[in-house]
C-alpha positions as a printed Julia matrix, in Angstrom:
154×3 Matrix{Float64}:
 -49.24  -17.82  -34.7
 -46.98  -15.3   -32.96
 -43.2   -15.3   -33.21
 -40.82  -13.23  -31.14
 -37.48  -12.33  -32.71
 -34.82  -10.45  -30.78
 -31.35   -9.38  -31.93
 -28.72   -7.89  -29.62
 -25.42   -6.84  -31.22
 -22.98   -5.48  -28.62
 -19.33   -5.01  -29.56
 -16.39   -4.1   -27.38
 -12.7    -3.47  -27.8
 -10.22   -5.26  -25.58
  -8.92   -2.6   -23.23
  -7.19   -2.24  -19.89
  -3.82   -1.95  -18.25
  -1.88   -4.71  -16.63
   1.01   -4.9   -14.23
   4.61   -5.02  -15.31
   6.34   -8.4   -15.42
   9.44   -8.96  -13.32
  12.21   -9.4   -15.9
  15.09  -10.05  -13.52
  16.08   -9.8    -9.89
  19.75   -9.12   -9.16
  21.47  -10.85   -6.26
  24.6    -8.71   -6.58
  27.65   -9.01   -8.79
  29.51   -6.9   -11.32
  27.86   -3.44  -11.54
  24.62   -4.82  -10.13
  23.06   -3.67   -6.89
  21.81   -6.49   -4.7
  18.01   -6.58   -4.68
  17.63   -4.36   -7.77
  14.82   -5.35  -10.08
  14.18   -4.91  -13.77
  10.58   -4.77  -14.99
   9.3    -5.35  -18.48
   5.96   -3.85  -19.55
   4.6    -5.79  -22.52
   2.33   -3.89  -24.9
  -1.42   -4.48  -24.73
  -2.93   -6.98  -27.12
  -5.0    -5.52  -29.93
  -8.21   -6.86  -31.33
 -11.94   -6.86  -30.89
 -14.65   -9.01  -29.35
 -18.1    -9.37  -30.85
 -21.02  -11.06  -29.04
 -24.22  -11.01  -31.14
 -27.35  -12.8   -29.86
 -30.52  -14.0   -31.58
 -33.53  -15.68  -29.95
 -36.61  -17.2   -31.57
 -39.7   -18.57  -29.83
 -43.34  -19.27  -30.49
 -46.03  -21.9   -30.83
 -45.8   -24.67  -33.4
 -49.23  -26.2   -32.74
 -51.62  -23.93  -30.83
 -51.95  -25.08  -27.2
 -49.93  -28.26  -27.83
 -46.35  -27.57  -28.99
 -43.97  -24.63  -28.49
 -40.44  -23.92  -29.69
 -37.65  -21.75  -28.29
 -34.16  -21.35  -29.71
 -31.19  -19.07  -29.34
 -27.85  -18.52  -31.02
 -25.11  -16.51  -29.33
 -21.6   -16.79  -30.8
 -18.64  -15.22  -29.02
 -16.11  -13.99  -31.56
 -12.7   -12.86  -30.28
 -10.08  -11.47  -32.69
  -6.72  -10.88  -30.95
  -3.47   -9.48  -32.33
  -0.23   -9.71  -30.33
   3.03   -8.01  -31.34
   6.2    -9.48  -29.81
   9.61   -7.91  -30.17
  12.43  -10.42  -29.9
  15.75   -9.39  -28.37
  19.29  -10.74  -28.36
  22.07   -9.86  -25.94
  25.2    -8.12  -27.19
  27.24   -9.13  -24.11
  26.92  -12.79  -23.01
  28.34  -11.9   -19.58
  25.52   -9.39  -18.99
  22.47  -11.37  -20.19
  20.15   -9.91  -17.55
  21.21   -6.32  -18.12
  18.63   -4.56  -20.36
  21.3    -2.11  -21.53
  23.08   -4.91  -23.43
  19.95   -6.06  -25.3
  19.33   -5.34  -28.97
  16.36   -6.12  -31.21
  16.85   -9.49  -32.89
  17.07   -9.71  -36.7
  13.51  -11.05  -36.76
  12.44   -7.82  -35.02
   8.78   -7.54  -34.12
   6.52  -10.41  -35.14
   2.72  -10.07  -35.25
   0.63  -13.07  -34.15
  -3.1   -13.32  -34.75
  -5.78  -15.48  -33.18
  -9.46  -15.82  -34.01
 -11.62  -17.79  -31.57
 -15.29  -18.44  -32.2
 -17.35  -20.02  -29.42
 -20.65  -21.15  -30.91
 -23.52  -21.25  -28.39
 -26.75  -22.8   -29.68
 -29.74  -23.84  -27.61
 -33.11  -25.28  -28.58
 -36.11  -26.26  -26.51
 -39.36  -27.97  -27.46
 -42.29  -27.93  -25.01
 -45.36  -30.1   -25.46
 -48.68  -30.72  -23.73
 -50.17  -33.72  -25.53
 -52.81  -34.28  -22.83
 -54.41  -31.96  -20.29
 -52.45  -33.47  -17.35
 -49.14  -34.2   -19.1
 -46.4   -31.73  -20.03
 -43.06  -32.61  -21.59
 -39.99  -30.83  -22.87
 -36.76  -31.62  -24.7
 -33.63  -29.48  -24.94
 -30.57  -29.43  -27.16
 -27.32  -27.64  -26.38
 -24.41  -27.32  -28.83
 -21.26  -25.36  -27.92
 -18.29  -26.07  -30.22
 -15.16  -23.88  -30.2
 -13.31  -23.03  -33.42
  -9.83  -21.55  -33.02
  -7.65  -20.25  -35.85
  -4.11  -19.28  -34.84
  -2.25  -19.43  -31.54
  -0.72  -16.68  -29.44
   2.67  -17.25  -27.8
   3.13  -16.6   -24.1
   0.54  -16.29  -21.38
  -2.95  -15.05  -22.15
  -2.45  -11.33  -21.54
  -5.94  -10.19  -22.45
  -7.46   -8.12  -19.62
């Protein structure tokens, strides 16, 4: 009986740059130039992604029954820091110069998502002219924690 076992353990860090978000567009008014824009560049999310893989296959009964299975979870750990602001001048809410960090300051949010990917296959040849197979696929998602705002991961 021969079994083949393979493990692949790649790991990567979430990286990349993204475009700035348009914070406001001025249409003119007190000390504002018509058409002037204000951009806000949010910080990159932190965290890691881990995608290990394991596969198993081999005969169960020689020449009659074979098994193949794999397990490949996708584990994403994301940390997002958000700094909350308040305005010091209600008349100038869109002016970044009148913003101050809120009393709550910077809040760190964390999210852990685990996508389980499991697959099994059973092949059989009970008679010389008959072959059969059965498969099983199971892919639940387990999420712990939510991140506010849009998904900013690159």
